[in-house]
C-alpha positions as CSV (number, residue, x, y, z in Angstrom):
1,M,-13.7,85.2,104.3
2,L,-13.3,88.4,106.4
3,I,-17.0,89.0,106.2
4,T,-17.7,85.5,107.6
5,L,-15.2,86.0,110.4
6,W,-16.7,89.3,111.3
7,R,-20.3,88.0,111.3
8,T,-19.2,85.0,113.4
9,M,-17.5,87.2,116.0
10,I,-20.6,89.5,116.2
11,L,-23.0,86.6,116.6
12,F,-20.7,84.9,119.2
13,I,-20.8,88.1,121.3
14,A,-24.6,88.4,120.8
15,V,-25.3,84.8,121.8
16,T,-23.0,85.0,124.8
17,C,-24.7,88.2,126.0
18,S,-28.2,86.8,125.5
19,L,-27.3,83.7,127.5
20,R,-25.7,85.8,130.2
21,F,-28.9,88.0,130.2
22,M,-31.1,84.9,130.8
23,G,-29.1,83.9,133.8
24,K,-26.5,81.4,135.0
25,R,-27.4,77.7,134.5
26,Q,-25.5,74.6,133.8
27,I,-26.8,72.5,130.8
28,G,-28.1,69.8,133.2
29,E,-30.1,72.4,135.2
30,L,-32.0,73.9,132.2
31,Q,-35.8,73.8,132.4
32,P,-37.7,72.9,129.2
33,S,-38.3,76.5,128.2
34,E,-34.7,77.4,128.8
35,L,-33.4,74.4,126.8
36,V,-35.8,75.3,123.9
37,T,-34.5,78.9,123.9
38,T,-30.9,77.8,123.9
39,I,-31.4,75.5,121.0
40,M,-33.3,78.1,119.0
41,V,-30.7,80.8,119.7
42,S,-27.9,78.5,118.5
43,N,-29.8,77.6,115.3
44,I,-30.7,81.3,114.5
45,A,-27.0,82.3,115.1
46,A,-25.9,79.6,112.5
47,I,-28.1,81.0,109.7
48,P,-26.2,84.3,109.1
49,I,-22.9,82.5,109.3
50,E,-23.9,79.8,106.8
51,N,-25.6,82.3,104.5
52,P,-23.5,85.4,104.0
53,G,-26.4,86.9,102.0
54,S,-28.8,86.8,105.0
55,P,-29.1,90.2,106.7
56,M,-27.2,90.2,110.0
57,I,-29.8,92.4,111.7
58,N,-32.4,89.6,111.3
59,G,-30.4,87.2,113.4
60,L,-29.5,89.8,116.0
61,L,-33.1,90.9,116.5
62,S,-34.3,87.3,116.7
63,I,-31.7,86.4,119.3
64,A,-32.6,89.5,121.3
65,L,-36.3,88.7,121.1
66,L,-35.8,85.1,122.3
67,A,-33.8,86.3,125.2
68,C,-36.4,88.8,126.2
69,L,-39.2,86.3,125.8
70,E,-37.3,83.8,128.0
71,V,-36.9,86.4,130.8
72,L,-40.6,87.4,130.5
73,F,-41.7,83.8,130.5
74,S,-39.5,83.1,133.6
75,A,-41.2,86.1,135.4
76,L,-44.6,84.6,134.6
77,L,-43.6,81.2,136.0
78,L,-42.5,82.9,139.2
79,K,-45.9,84.5,139.6
80,S,-48.0,81.5,138.6
81,K,-47.6,78.3,140.6
82,K,-50.2,76.6,138.3
83,L,-48.4,77.6,135.1
84,R,-45.1,76.6,136.7
85,G,-46.5,73.1,137.4
86,I,-47.7,72.7,133.8
87,I,-44.5,73.9,132.1
88,I,-41.8,72.7,134.5
89,G,-43.6,69.9,136.4
90,H,-43.2,68.8,140.0
91,P,-40.6,66.8,141.8
92,R,-41.3,63.1,141.9
93,C,-40.4,60.8,144.9
94,V,-39.1,57.5,143.6
95,I,-37.9,56.1,146.9
96,R,-40.1,56.8,149.9
97,D,-39.3,55.6,153.4
98,G,-36.7,53.2,151.9
99,T,-39.1,51.6,149.5
100,V,-38.9,52.1,145.7
101,D,-42.1,53.6,144.3
102,Q,-42.5,51.4,141.1
103,R,-45.5,53.4,140.0
104,E,-43.5,56.6,139.9
105,L,-40.7,54.9,138.0
106,R,-43.2,53.7,135.4
107,S,-44.7,57.2,135.2
108,L,-41.2,58.6,134.6
109,R,-40.3,55.8,132.2
110,W,-37.3,54.9,134.3
111,S,-36.0,51.4,134.7
112,I,-34.3,50.2,137.8
113,D,-31.0,50.5,135.9
114,D,-31.7,54.2,135.3
115,L,-32.4,54.7,139.0
116,M,-29.2,52.8,140.0
117,E,-27.2,54.9,137.5
118,M,-28.5,58.1,139.0
119,L,-27.8,56.8,142.5
120,R,-24.2,55.9,141.6
121,S,-23.6,59.3,140.0
122,S,-24.6,60.8,143.4
123,G,-22.1,58.6,145.2
124,T,-24.6,56.0,146.5
125,F,-24.0,52.4,145.4
126,D,-26.3,50.6,147.8
127,I,-30.0,51.4,147.4
128,S,-30.8,50.1,150.9
129,E,-28.9,53.1,152.3
130,V,-31.5,55.6,150.8
131,L,-34.5,56.8,152.8
132,F,-35.9,59.2,150.2
133,A,-34.9,59.9,146.6
134,I,-36.6,62.7,144.6
135,V,-36.4,63.3,140.9
136,E,-36.2,67.1,140.5
137,T,-37.8,69.1,137.7
138,N,-34.5,69.4,135.8
139,G,-34.0,65.6,135.9
140,S,-31.4,65.4,138.7
141,L,-31.8,63.0,141.6
142,S,-31.8,64.3,145.2
143,I,-31.0,61.7,147.9
144,Y,-31.7,61.7,151.6
145,P,-29.8,58.8,153.2
146,K,-30.9,56.8,156.2
147,F,-29.6,58.0,159.5
148,S,-26.9,55.4,159.8
149,N,-25.5,56.4,156.4
150,R,-25.5,60.1,156.8
151,P,-22.1,61.8,157.1
152,A,-21.2,63.3,160.5
153,T,-21.7,67.1,160.8
154,N,-19.7,69.7,162.7
155,G,-22.5,69.6,165.3
156,D,-22.0,65.9,165.8
157,L,-18.2,66.3,166.1
158,S,-18.7,69.1,168.7
159,M,-20.1,66.5,171.1
160,L,-16.7,64.8,170.9
161,D,-14.9,68.0,172.1
162,I,-13.1,68.3,168.8
163,E,-11.6,71.8,168.4
164,P,-12.8,73.8,165.4
165,P,-10.2,75.1,162.9
166,A,-8.5,78.4,163.7
167,S,-10.3,80.0,160.7
168,E,-13.5,78.9,159.1
169,A,-13.0,81.2,156.1
170,P,-11.6,79.3,153.1
171,P,-8.0,79.8,152.0
172,V,-7.3,81.9,148.9
173,I,-4.4,82.0,146.5
174,V,-2.1,84.9,147.4
175,V,0.7,84.2,145.0
176,A,0.2,82.3,141.7
177,D,3.3,81.6,139.5
178,G,5.3,84.4,141.1
179,E,2.4,87.0,140.8
180,L,1.1,88.6,144.0
181,D,-2.7,89.1,144.4
182,R,-3.0,92.1,146.7
183,N,-6.8,91.7,147.0
184,A,-6.3,88.2,148.4
185,L,-3.6,89.4,150.8
186,G,-6.1,92.0,152.0
187,Y,-8.8,89.3,152.4
188,C,-6.4,87.6,154.8
189,N,-5.9,90.9,156.7
190,L,-2.2,90.6,156.0
191,S,0.4,93.1,154.6
192,E,3.1,92.9,152.0
193,R,5.6,93.4,154.8
194,W,4.3,90.2,156.4
195,L,4.6,88.3,153.1
196,K,8.2,89.6,152.6
197,E,9.2,88.5,156.1
198,L,7.6,85.1,155.5
199,L,9.5,84.6,152.2
200,T,12.7,85.7,153.8
201,E,12.2,83.3,156.6
202,R,11.7,80.5,154.1
203,K,14.7,81.7,152.0
204,L,12.5,82.4,149.0
205,K,11.8,85.2,146.6
206,L,8.4,86.0,145.2
207,E,9.4,84.8,141.7
208,D,10.4,81.4,143.3
209,V,6.8,80.7,144.5
210,F,4.6,78.7,142.2
211,L,1.6,78.7,144.7
212,L,1.0,80.3,148.1
213,S,-2.4,80.0,149.7
214,C,-3.4,81.5,153.0
215,N,-6.4,81.8,155.3
216,R,-7.4,84.5,157.8
217,A,-5.5,82.6,160.5
218,A,-2.3,83.2,158.5
219,E,-1.9,79.5,157.9
220,V,0.0,79.2,154.6
221,H,0.7,76.5,152.1
222,I,3.7,77.1,149.7
223,V,4.6,75.2,146.6
224,K,8.0,76.2,145.1
225,K,8.5,76.5,141.4
226,E,10.2,73.5,139.8
227,K,13.5,74.3,138.1
228,R,13.4,73.9,134.4
229,A,15.7,71.3,132.9
């Protein structure tokens, strides 16, 4: 039992390191070669766990080899546009100038229900609002809405003389469950003295704060801890 636990722990670390070495990707963003490598790595890792008599080194070497091959293969794809097109494919435009390209849908073996499902998952429920829709190489759908259905941008709002926020930098969590994050406080260009004065003004102690977020304009949001029954 201890041997199995030990082998499992080692292989878990090896698989995690190999996937980290190959780069950050979500499952839905994996290209074909990356998906194949991920599946093979998981299968190889399972063999030494299921068969205690199998040498551990064989599994570790195989996982390391697959990770290296994936990195090498990715480098080749970056250098060769032709190879990239063969292995990864090309984006496919399924809605062009507001018109559904039925030939592309048939080529992708997509039904209109599949297209509508992808549109809905992107927040679009009316196909007439879409000017262009492109199926990316990882299978996701990118949507470019018609002008009348595009959200207003900050540039549009500036024409209405709307004042921008005091700070465009996002707020960060300075205090979480009574614990002070000094790095976050430094990010806001504030001192512990300022925080102490703020809490004193609000009649609070640090341990009374469940959440305190702040931005670089010193705009704070405080959530007090709930009293336990």
